[in-house]
C-alpha positions, 0 to 999 in steps of 0.5 A: 484525487479525493483526499480519503484515497490519497489518506488511504495510499498514505497509510498503507505505503508507510505500513509496507515501509515500516514492515519492509524496514522491520525485515518482515517478507512480504506474505500472502496478505501483504501481497493483497495489500500491494495489489490493492495500492498498485491497482488504485495507482493505475486507476488514479493515472 
């Protein structure tokens, strides 16, 4: 796996965790981010 992809997923994952811990609800834009992360994960499998 390319290191930049790993870093990208890592950063998005931690942003999502931070938002979740701060009590934000997943909004429209966050849903798009989640969809991108899931598509990346499915491609990398």
